[in-house]
C-alpha positions in Angstrom: 107.6 96.5 109.0 109.9 96.9 112.0 111.3 93.4 111.5 111.5 93.8 107.7 113.4 97.1 108.1 115.8 95.6 110.6 116.5 92.6 108.3 117.1 94.7 105.2 119.3 97.3 106.8 121.4 94.6 108.6 121.7 92.6 105.4 122.7 95.7 103.4 125.3 96.8 106.0 126.8 93.3 106.5 126.8 92.7 102.7 128.7 95.9 102.0 131.0 95.3 105.0 131.9 91.8 103.7 132.5 93.2 100.2 134.8 95.9 101.7 136.7 93.3 103.8 137.1 91.1 100.7 138.9 93.7 98.8 136.1 95.6 97.1 137.2 99.0 98.3 134.5 101.7 98.4 131.6 99.3 99.0 130.7 101.0 102.3 131.1 104.5 100.8 128.8 103.4 97.9 126.2 102.2 100.5 126.3 105.6 102.2 126.0 107.4 98.9 123.0 105.2 97.9 121.3 105.9 101.3 121.5 109.7 100.8 120.6 109.5 97.2 117.5 107.4 97.9 116.3 109.9 100.5 116.7 112.7 98.0 114.8 110.8 95.4 112.0 110.1 97.9 111.7 113.8 98.7 111.5 114.7 95.0 108.9 111.9 94.4 106.8 113.2 97.3 106.9 116.7 95.9 105.8 115.4 92.5 103.2 113.2 94.0 101.7 116.1 96.0 100.6 117.8 92.8 98.8 114.8 91.4 97.3 113.9 94.7 96.0 117.4 95.2 94.1 117.4 92.0 92.5 114.0 92.6 91.5 114.7 96.2 90.0 118.0 95.0 87.8 116.2 92.5 86.9 113.5 95.1 85.9 116.2 97.6 83.5 117.7 95.1 82.0 114.2 94.5 81.6 113.7 98.2 79.9 117.1 98.8 77.6 116.4 95.8 76.3 113.2 97.3 77.9 110.9 94.8 78.6 108.1 97.3 74.9 107.4 98.1 74.2 107.4 94.4 76.8 104.7 93.9 75.6 102.8 97.0 72.0 102.7 96.0 72.4 100.0 93.3 74.3 97.9 95.8 71.5 97.8 98.3 69.8 94.6 97.0 73.1 92.7 97.3 73.8 94.1 100.8 70.3 93.1 102.0 71.2 89.5 101.0 74.6 89.6 102.7 73.2 91.2 105.9 69.6 90.0 106.1 69.4 90.5 109.9 71.2 93.8 110.1 69.0 96.2 108.0 69.8 99.0 110.5 73.5 98.9 109.5 72.9 99.0 105.8 73.2 102.7 105.3 76.6 102.8 107.0 77.8 99.7 105.1 76.6 101.1 101.8 78.5 104.4 102.4 81.6 102.5 103.4 81.4 100.4 100.2 80.8 103.4 97.9 83.7 105.3 99.5 86.0 102.3 98.8 84.7 102.2 95.2 86.0 105.8 94.8 89.3 105.0 96.4 88.5 107.3 99.4 90.0 105.2 102.1 89.9 108.1 104.6 86.2 108.7 104.1 85.5 104.9 104.2 86.9 104.4 107.7 84.4 106.4 109.7 81.5 104.7 107.9 83.1 101.4 108.5 83.5 102.0 112.2 79.9 103.1 112.5 78.7 100.0 110.6 80.9 97.7 112.8 79.4 99.4 115.9 75.8 98.8 114.7 76.6 95.2 113.8 78.0 94.7 117.3 74.7 96.0 118.8 72.9 93.1 117.0 75.6 90.6 118.0 74.2 88.2 120.6 77.7 87.2 121.7 79.5 90.4 122.6 83.2 90.3 122.2 83.1 87.4 119.7 83.1 88.3 116.0 79.7 87.6 114.4 79.2 86.2 110.9 77.9 89.6 109.8 81.0 91.4 111.1 83.3 88.9 109.3 81.3 89.3 106.1 81.7 93.1 106.4 85.4 92.5 107.0 85.6 90.6 103.7 84.0 93.5 101.9 86.7 95.9 103.3 89.8 93.8 103.1 89.0 93.2 99.4 86.9 96.2 98.7 85.9 96.5 95.0 87.7 99.5 93.7 86.4 101.5 90.7 88.9 104.4 91.0 92.3 103.7 92.6 93.0 107.4 92.9 96.3 107.2 94.8 97.8 104.7 92.3 96.6 106.8 89.3 98.1 109.9 90.9 101.4 108.1 91.5 101.6 106.7 88.0 100.8 110.2 86.6 103.6 111.8 88.7 106.1 109.2 87.3 105.3 110.1 83.7 103.0 107.2 82.8 101.6 107.4 79.3 98.3 106.0 80.6 97.9 106.4 84.3 94.4 105.1 84.2 95.4 101.8 82.6 95.3 100.3 86.1 91.5 100.9 86.5 90.3 97.8 84.6 92.8 95.3 86.1 92.2 96.7 89.6 88.4 96.4 89.2 88.7 92.8 88.0 91.2 91.8 90.7 89.3 93.5 93.5 86.0 91.9 92.3 87.6 88.4 92.4 89.1 89.1 95.9 85.8 90.3 97.2 84.0 87.2 95.7 86.6 84.9 97.3 86.4 86.7 100.7 82.5 86.5 100.7 82.6 82.9 99.7 85.0 82.1 102.5 82.9 84.0 105.0 79.8 82.0 103.9 81.6 78.6 104.0 83.1 79.2 107.4 79.9 80.8 108.9 77.8 79.1 111.5 74.5 80.0 110.1 74.7 79.5 106.4 71.0 79.9 105.8 71.2 83.7 106.5 73.9 84.0 103.9 72.1 82.0 101.2 71.8 84.2 98.1 68.7 83.9 95.9 66.7 85.9 93.4 67.6 88.2 90.6 67.9 91.3 92.8 71.3 90.5 94.1 72.6 89.2 90.8 72.0 92.5 89.1 74.7 94.6 90.9 77.1 91.6 90.8 76.6 91.1 87.1 76.9 94.9 86.4 80.3 95.0 88.3 81.6 91.9 86.5 80.6 93.3 83.1 82.1 96.7 83.9 85.4 95.0 84.9 85.5 93.0 81.6 84.7 96.1 79.6 87.4 98.2 81.3 90.0 95.4 80.8 89.0 94.9 77.1 88.8 98.6 76.2 90.9 100.1 78.8 93.7 101.1 76.3 91.3 103.1 74.1 89.2 104.4 77.0 92.1 105.3 79.2 92.9 108.7 77.7 89.2 109.7 78.0 88.6 108.3 81.5 90.2 111.0 83.7 89.1 114.1 81.7 85.6 112.7 81.5 85.5 111.9 85.2 86.7 115.4 86.2 84.2 117.1 83.9 81.4 114.8 85.0 82.0 115.4 88.7 82.2 119.2 88.3 79.0 119.2 86.2 77.3 117.0 88.8 78.5 119.3 91.5 77.0 122.4 89.8 73.7 120.6 89.3 73.7 119.7 93.0 74.5 123.4 93.8 77.8 122.5 95.4 80.4 125.2 95.9 82.7 123.5 93.4 85.6 125.9 93.6 85.7 126.0 97.4 85.3 122.2 97.7 88.0 121.7 95.2 90.4 123.9 97.2 89.5 122.0 100.4 90.2 118.7 98.6 93.6 120.1 97.4 94.4 120.9 101.0 93.5 117.4 102.0 95.6 116.0 99.2 98.6 118.0 100.3 98.0 116.8 103.9 97.8 113.2 102.8 101.0 113.5 100.8 102.7 115.2 103.9 101.6 112.2 106.0 102.8 109.7 103.3 106.2 111.4 102.8 108.0 110.0 106.0 106.9 106.5 105.1 108.0 107.0 101.5 111.4 108.2 102.6 111.8 105.3 105.1 110.9 102.6 102.5 112.9 104.1 99.7 116.0 104.5 101.8 115.8 100.9 103.1 115.2 99.5 99.6 117.9 101.7 98.1 120.4 100.4 100.7 119.3 96.8 100.0 119.7 97.3 96.3 123.1 99.0 96.5 124.6 96.3 98.7 123.1 93.4 96.6 121.1 92.2 99.6 117.8 92.6 97.7 119.0 90.4 94.9 120.0 87.8 97.4 116.4 87.8 98.7 114.6 88.0 95.4 116.6 85.6 93.3 115.7 82.5 95.5 112.1 83.7 95.5 112.2 84.0 91.7 113.4 80.4 91.3 110.5 79.2 93.4 107.8 81.4 91.8 109.0 81.4 88.2 107.0 78.2 87.4 103.9 80.0 88.6 104.6 83.0 86.5 104.6 85.2 89.6 107.4 87.9 89.9 109.0 87.8 93.4 108.3 91.5 93.7 104.6 90.8 93.5 104.8 88.4 96.5 106.8 91.0 98.5 104.2 93.6 97.6 101.3 91.3 98.6 102.9 90.5 102.0 103.7 94.1 102.8 100.3 95.3 101.7 98.6 93.2 104.3 100.7 94.8 107.0 101.2 98.4 106.1 99.5 100.6 103.5 102.2 103.3 103.7 105.0 100.8 103.5 103.4 99.1 100.4 102.9 102.5 98.8 106.5 103.4 99.4 107.6 100.0 97.9 105.3 100.7 94.9 106.8 104.1 94.4 110.3 102.8 94.7 109.7 100.1 92.1 107.9 102.3 89.6 110.6 104.9 89.8 113.2 102.4 88.6 114.0 102.5 84.8 113.5 98.8 84.2 110.2 98.6 86.0 108.4 101.9 85.3 104.7 102.5 85.6 103.9 101.3 82.1 105.9 98.1 82.3 104.2 94.7 82.9 105.7 94.6 86.4 104.6 98.2 87.1 101.1 97.4 86.0 101.0 94.3 88.2 102.2 96.0 91.3 99.9 99.0 90.8 97.0 96.5 90.4 98.0 94.6 93.6 98.2 97.8 95.6 94.8 99.1 94.3 92.9 95.8 94.7 93.9 94.7 98.2 93.9 96.2 101.6 95.9 96.3 104.8 94.2 93.3 106.2 95.7 93.2 109.7 95.3 97.0 110.1 91.6 96.7 109.2 91.1 93.8 111.5 92.8 95.6 114.4 91.0 98.9 113.9 87.5 97.6 113.1 87.3 94.8 115.6 89.3 96.8 118.2 86.8 99.6 118.0 84.0 97.3 119.3 86.1 95.4 121.8 86.1 92.1 120.0 88.3 89.5 121.8 87.7 86.4 119.6 88.1 86.9 115.9 87.0 83.4 114.9 87.8 82.9 111.2 88.2 86.7 110.3 91.9 86.5 109.7 91.5 83.4 107.4 88.8 85.2 105.4 90.9 88.3 105.0 94.0 86.3 103.8 91.9 84.2 101.4 90.6 87.4 99.9 94.2 88.7 99.6 95.4 85.5 98.0 92.6 85.6 95.5 93.4 89.2 94.7 97.1 88.3 94.1 96.2 85.4 91.7 93.5 87.5 89.8 95.9 90.4 89.5 98.7 88.2 88.1 96.4 86.6 85.6 94.6 89.7 84.4 97.9 91.7 84.0 99.3 88.9 81.9 96.3 89.2 79.6 96.5 93.0 79.4 100.3 93.0 78.9 100.1 90.3 76.3 
């Protein structure tokens, strides 16, 4: 992100300066105006996002307190036992990590992920060298199957989307494909393939269930979309009451967390929107995207999607800022085909290099072996799957 910011700001300044020197008076003044205006728009967007984020985090806090994550994780146990046959002691932490990612609760998923990585390291016979089990766990995280991309839904709602939950089906499908590709790559590149050999009906049940759910959500997402969020909110609140959770207090605590998350996102949002606004105003962004468009047009892949995919692997906050900036533009709003694709890409992929650094760094891993390759393969599969499914959904 440091290099990208430097390149875009220099390109914008030099482009506007060249235009000014060539006789286009006011180019530099326009660039200054665009910089300030972009910052103002970013602050307004952050304030609007705070309201939606507060509601969703409140509901997710009730779900967490009511023990919904272990309920979601239980059906996944047969599959996890196949993926980690020699690491049964780590299954509880892995299951909670996966279920937190299913609900789009990245903050809650990280502690469980770190605990799982530590327990996998205890069973690692070669300390400091990434084990096959740790790399498989990485594949599950960098391409975590996402049932509820809460942040993306909140952003789309804040920008006036007619169907904020329309992204659920495509995100579930793309993240499922990314996870499948990542796990396949981990198995192919592993040293001991026998321990990864899947067999029996027990592991196929959760996989088939997720695949069927993804297809159903894609096929009927338009009709089910308006029902999804009200039904989810009502269902979680009722579940909380049944589990004797302090629903009101937990909702308020979740609202506080949502406001805190938005407060943390706001500086990144402002930074990205200012840089993108400068690049747009000076024409530098067109100079970058037009050549990319010529290369990618035969593949049917918008250049903005490739930019999003690259930034997403490096910085979650930077990618979220780019997503917000793009969806806020009139020609590429949240309900446009491009808006749906970028929303799907953000929700179905992870900050691969950040996850690798945090998870492996927490256990002192020196040799990553093929972990980076597995993560990037999963990201690439997610990009392809998101592009294909969004074409189908958008017609």
